[in-house]
Structure formats: C-alpha cells, structure tokens
C-alpha positions as CSV (number, residue, x, y, z in Angstrom):
1,X,108.1,96.7,108.0
2,X,107.7,100.0,109.8
3,X,105.7,103.0,108.6
4,X,107.6,106.2,109.4
5,X,104.5,108.3,108.6
6,X,102.3,106.8,111.2
7,X,101.9,109.2,114.2
8,X,102.1,107.8,117.7
9,X,98.6,107.1,118.7
10,X,97.8,105.9,122.2
11,X,96.1,102.5,122.4
12,X,93.8,103.6,125.2
13,X,92.0,106.9,125.4
14,X,91.8,108.5,128.8
15,X,91.0,111.9,130.1
16,X,88.2,114.2,130.8
17,X,85.2,114.3,128.4
18,X,86.6,117.5,126.8
19,X,90.0,115.8,126.2
20,X,88.3,112.8,124.7
21,X,86.3,115.0,122.3
22,X,89.5,116.7,121.3
23,X,91.3,113.4,120.8
24,X,88.5,112.0,118.7
25,X,88.4,115.2,116.6
26,X,92.2,114.9,116.0
27,X,91.8,111.2,114.9
28,X,88.8,112.1,112.7
29,X,90.8,114.8,111.0
30,X,93.8,112.5,110.4
31,X,91.6,109.8,109.0
32,X,89.9,112.4,106.7
33,X,93.2,113.6,105.4
34,X,94.3,110.0,104.8
35,X,91.2,109.2,102.9
36,X,91.5,112.4,100.8
37,X,95.1,111.5,100.0
38,X,94.1,108.0,98.9
39,X,91.3,109.3,96.8
40,X,93.7,111.7,95.0
41,X,96.4,109.1,94.5
42,X,93.9,106.6,93.1
43,X,92.0,108.9,90.8
44,X,92.4,108.0,87.1
45,X,93.7,111.4,86.2
46,X,96.5,111.2,88.7
47,X,97.4,107.7,87.7
48,X,97.5,108.8,84.0
49,X,99.7,111.8,84.9
50,X,102.2,109.6,86.8
51,X,102.3,107.2,83.9
52,X,102.9,110.0,81.4
53,X,105.6,111.4,83.6
54,X,107.3,108.0,83.8
55,X,107.2,107.6,80.0
56,X,108.5,111.1,79.5
57,X,111.3,110.6,82.0
58,X,112.5,107.6,79.9
59,X,112.8,109.6,76.7
60,X,113.6,113.1,77.9
61,X,116.2,114.3,80.5
62,X,115.2,116.6,83.3
63,X,116.8,119.5,81.3
64,X,114.5,118.7,78.3
65,X,117.0,117.1,76.0
66,X,116.1,113.8,74.3
67,X,117.7,110.6,75.6
68,X,119.1,109.1,72.4
69,X,120.2,105.9,74.2
70,X,116.5,105.2,74.7
71,X,115.0,106.7,71.6
72,X,117.2,105.0,69.0
73,X,116.4,101.4,70.0
74,X,112.7,102.1,70.2
75,X,112.7,103.8,66.7
76,X,114.8,101.0,65.4
77,X,112.5,98.3,66.7
78,X,109.5,100.2,65.3
79,X,111.1,100.4,61.8
80,X,112.0,96.7,62.0
81,X,108.4,95.8,63.0
82,X,106.9,97.9,60.1
83,X,109.4,96.3,57.7
84,X,108.4,92.8,58.9
85,X,104.7,93.6,58.5
86,X,105.3,94.9,54.9
87,X,107.4,91.8,54.0
88,X,104.7,89.4,55.4
89,X,101.9,91.2,53.6
90,X,103.9,91.1,50.4
91,X,104.5,87.3,50.8
92,X,100.9,86.6,51.7
93,X,99.4,88.7,48.8
94,X,101.6,87.0,46.2
C-alpha cells in the first residue's frame, strides 16, 4: 500500500550546517502541518459534522430534494415499530 501524499524524504541528511538547519526546519514544518490536520480531523466537532453530512446525504439529494426511496422505508419501519409497541402495551395491560 503506497501513500501518494508522502513527499520524497532523503534517508540520510547531508550538507553544510546551514543546509541541515533548513532541512530540519522543513521537516518540522511538515510534521506540524500533519499534526494539525490530524487534530482537526479527530476533533469531536469535525467527526459530528461528517456524520451529519453522511446522514443528510442519505435523505437529501445534492440539489436539496428529498430522497423518497430512502425516506419511505424509514418512515414505514418507524410506523410499524410504533404500532408494534402499542399492540404489545395493549396486550400486556389487559
């Protein structure tokens, strides 16, 4: 499995002291950017937004119209569940 986002990083660092400092600074900046991106992606608010977007995408088209092929079975299942609960409560209470 290859990672296309990984930059080519030399396995050995060579050069003058100034070049070494520059290379170390570049690596530090890349690491800081990666850590910042990981913190953002793992934050609860971001995870919740992604989850909400996934749910919304199942019930609404990108143009904003409702997806009836998804909504109808969910509503039907919910109505059936509520009906089952009502019937069970009526049987138990009698």
